N, C-alpha and C positions, 0 to 999 in steps of 0.2 A: 504493498499497500503505500510505505514512502516515497517509491519512486514516481509511481501514477499522480500523487498529491503535490511533490515538488516540481513539477513540470510544471502547475499554474502559475509560480510565481518564476520572477523574473530575476532575481536574488536569492538570500537564505531566507528561510520563513521567519516570522519572530519567534525567540526564546520562551521555554514557560517563565513566566514570572511569579504565580504566585499560585496555589492549593489551599484550597477553603475545602470545609467540611459544617454540613447541618442538619445537625439527627434532627427527624420529624416523624410524629407514628401518626398511624393513617386510622380512625375509627372500625372497630369489626363489627359486623352488620348481625352475622348467624355461628351457630355452633362450627367451630371448627378446631378437628382435633390439635393440632400442631398452637396454635392461640390460648393459652391459659388465663390471658388479661385482655379486654377486650380491645385490645390495638394492636396493631402490627408497627411495628421499628422498621425505621429505614434511616439511610444518611444519604443526604445529595453530596455530590462532587463538584467542585466549582475550581475549572483550570481555567487561568488567565494567560494571556501571552502580552508579552513586550506592547503589543500596539492595542491592549484591549478586547481582543476577541476573546471569546471565552467559549470555552465547553462544557456539559453540565454529564453527569452520571449519576449511578443511585445505586446502592450497595443496600443488602435488602436480606439482613440475619434473620434467621430462627433460631435459637437457640436448643428450642426441644428438637429440631431435626438434624442442626449441626451446629460444633462448639463454637462458631463465634456468633457476639454479639453486639448490640448498638455500640456498649463503652470499647470494646475490644476490635469494633472498626473503628471506630476516631482515633484510639490512642494508635494502630496502626497505624494510620493513614497521617496523622500528624509528628511522630514519633520517630517514623519510619520511613513508611514511603513518598510523601511529599519531600524531605530533605535529598533523596536519592535522583528525584528530578526536577527539580528548580535549576532553572539556567540549563536544561535538556532541548533537544530539539521536538517540537510538538508532533512532527510527523514518522517518528522513527519511534513508531509502538513494538515491533519486535525489540530495539534497543530498550526501550522503558521497559518492557517485561522480564529486560537479563538483570536489569537495577531492581527492579520488586525484588527478584529473586537473589539476589545477591542481600539486600537490605533483611527479606524474610526467608528465611533458606527453605525449599522445602525440604519433608523429610519423607516418607512414602510415596508422597504425593505434592504438588504444591500447599504451600504454607499460607494461611489466611486468604482462600482463596474470593471468599464476598468482597473484603474489603481492595485485594487487588481487582475486580470486576469495575466498583463505582469510580477507578480511575481510567481503568481499560476504554468503559464507555466513554468517559469526557474525553479522552483522547481521541474517540473514533467521531465522537461530534463536532469537538473541534478539525478535526482533519478536513472533514467532509466540509464545515462553514469557510475554511480558508481557503478550499477549491470550487466554492461554491456548487455543490453536487451531494447528492445523498452517500450513505453508507454503501448502499447496494450498486450505486453508479461505481464506485471510490472501486469497486470487485470486480467489473466489469459486467455484473449480472442484470436482468431483466427481472424484478420481482415478481410476484404476485400481487394482485390488486387488492384483493381481501381474503381471510381465513377463516376457515370457520371452526368455531371453539366448544368446544366439549365442558359441559354440565357437569359438577360435581357432586356428588350423593356422599355426602357423609353422613350416613346417618346410627342413629344408637336405636331406631327399631324401625320397623318395618310399616307400623303407618305413617311415621317421620319420615322414611323415605318414600311414601307414595303422593304425600303435600309434596316434597320438596322435588317432586318429578313434574309435577303438576306446574309449581312454578315457574320451572326451567320451561317447560315447556311454552306458557302464555309467556315468556319475553323472548322467544322464539328459537332457544336452543332446540338441537334433533339428533344429537351428539351425545354422550355421558359417560361419567367416568365414576367408577365407585373404588370407596377407599375399604380394604379387607384385613383380615389378621384381627387378633388372636381368633377369633371363635368359624371355624370354618362353617357349623353349621349355618350361622346365620349368614354367613357370607354367598355362601347355596344361596339359600332363601331371596338373599337380595338382589345375587344373579339373576335369578327366574323373574322378579317381580319386574326390573327394570327390562330383558329382553321384553317381558308381555308388556308392557309397557311403551316401546320403541320397540319393535320387530327389526326395521331396518336400519336400524343406530349401529354406531362404531360405538361396541363396547369394551372398557378400559375398566380392569381391575389390578388397583396396585396396593401393593402389602405393605410397602415401606419397612422391610427388612421382616416386619410383623411375625413371618412362621417359623418354626425350627425346621429342617431338610425333610425330617417325616411326615410331618403335616405338608409340606409345601408339597411333596410327590403326591402325599395322596387326597390332596385337593384338587390340585393342577385336572386331574382328566373331568376331572367333576365340574369345573367350572369351565372347563370347554365346551360339556354338553348341555350345562344351561345356556349358552349363548357366548360367553366371556372371548373378544378377537386375542386379548395379547394379555400379559402375564407382568406386572412390573413389580421387580426388586423384592421379589417372592422369602429372600432369606437376607438378613445383614450382610454388609459391605463386603465383610472379611469371612466369608462361611464360602471359600472360592469352591471347595467340594462340593455344596448342594446345588452350587451354579450347575457345577459337571455333570452332577447326577439329572437334573432338571431338565438341561441341554438333552441331555443323551435319551432319556424317558419321551419327547417328544410333544406331549401331550398339545403346546399351545406354542407361541411363540413366547419367550424366556428374554426380558427387558434389563436391560440395569440401569441405574440412578445413582442412588448416594454413591457406588463407591468408584466411579467415573467419574474423576476429576480432572484428568488431566489427557492429552492424547499417549503417551510412554503408556502406561498400563493401560488405556484402549488396546493400543497395538499388540499388548500381551496377553489380556483377556481375547482377544481376536483369535492369535495364535495355539491360546490353550483349548478353546472351543467352548465356552464360559456362555456363551450369550448370540442372541439373534437381532439383536437390537438395542438399542440405546435412548431412553427417556430426554432429550436434550436440554439443557438449560443452561443461559450464560452467566446466569448469578452463581451456579455453581463449578465452571469450569474457569474459574479468574478473568471473565468476560468472552470480548466475541474473536481477538484474534487466536485463542485456540480452541473455542468452540467450532469455528470455521473448519479448521483443520482437521476434527474431530469428525464433523459432517462427512468431509470432502474421504478419510479413512474408512467411514462406514459405506458411503457409494461404491469407494472402489473395493469394498470385499462382500457388495450382494447385501448389504444386513439393512435393517428397518431405519426409519430413523423417526420418529415421535417429539412431536415439539409437546414442550410442555414448562414449567414453572415453579416460582415460589410463591403463590397468590403475589404477583407483581402489580406495584403501581407505576404508575405514569412514567417514569425513562427507561428504568428498568423490564418495563412492557411495550414500550417502544423497539428499545434493542433487541426483543425477543420476536417478536413480531417481523422488524427488518432482519433476521438471521434467518428462520425458516418461510418467509417471502420469498426472500433471493434465491433461497436452495428449493426453490418449490414442492417442500415438504406436504404430500398429498393426504395426509390422515389429520381428522381434527387435533386443535392444539389445546391441550390439558391447560389452558391459562384462565383462571380462576380471580383472577384481582378484581374484574369487573363485580363477578358475582358475591366476595366475601366484603369487600371494605366499602366506605362510603369517601367522600373529598375528592381533591384533585388539585396538584399545585402546574398542574399545566393552563398555559391560556383556553390552550379550545380539548379538555376534555378527551379522551375516548369516549365511546359510544356504539355500544353492539346496534347491529343492522341487520335484521334479517337471520340470525346465529354466527354471522360472522364480525371480526374487526377491521377496520382498513389498514393496512399496511401502507404506515406512512411514507413521503416521497418526497418532502425536503430538504432542503441541507443540514447535513449530517445525519443523524437520528429522526430529524423532522419534524420534533417537537420544540414547545418554547414555555420553559420554568418558569412561575410567576412569583418567586421566591424574594 
């Protein structure tokens, strides 16, 4: 990307002058298993160049999903990532990731990926604005105009599930994803209710690592018989032998999520035959730089790419839509920010249109932050 953006300038690009962070919480409007408080934390990131041009990013930590918190994102950016990048070239996104990985080193995988994602998104936004082009255009890709969105059914009982399904349909959703584990009996009943309600929908079950291997192996063929199309993260991220057994069983496509942070381990997992695809989240992969590479790897291997998220609001949602649109992801995306969150800090908030979201096309990430 650096070369294509640099070509828009007669001379050198302006250097990075400042990096600021703004913690912001969004009200949560309904029950969702990962939010113990009625709010969804996030951290806006603003990178400003010497000429005053700004780029906006957003980190979206969920401590109950992974280890990063609002406080750790803020302290990591202020104390480690920002000092490593000040004075640098905003167009050298690959170099920025090298600098960030020196400041906060990986262990098994990328260290503090959600904090780094906020920086990465701001750099992509800035690069596009400096070039006067969208991020997809900088990649040389023509994106989809709209992406169909999947409605999340995170129900505690079947009566609640039926109401959630009706609520989703009234809003225009046609596809559904269900949160499952650890109760196989309830999960099967839930899958049957959803499939009966929407016979033609794409039905996606996400266990978030909540089954042990034996339970996952027992429930997978039953979920398939109940009409589930894909099974995401059936066992914990570090239970690699469990993924191998489920892949070998072949009851339905097995997706990884939490355990795939960088393209390094993705390549290893593919070589080991552990998965049929990935539920892709730019927030999990330290932003768009590596997420783009991961999709290229999956496409080269002939594996599934599904668009997913972390209940993303605003800038993080824009980045996800751009990524999935640019790579023409063909399945409904499990992006449930509009479903569970109130308020927006965009001049033009996202709005569902006939069960779809429009892919931003303006310069950079195509949204204007109003903080």
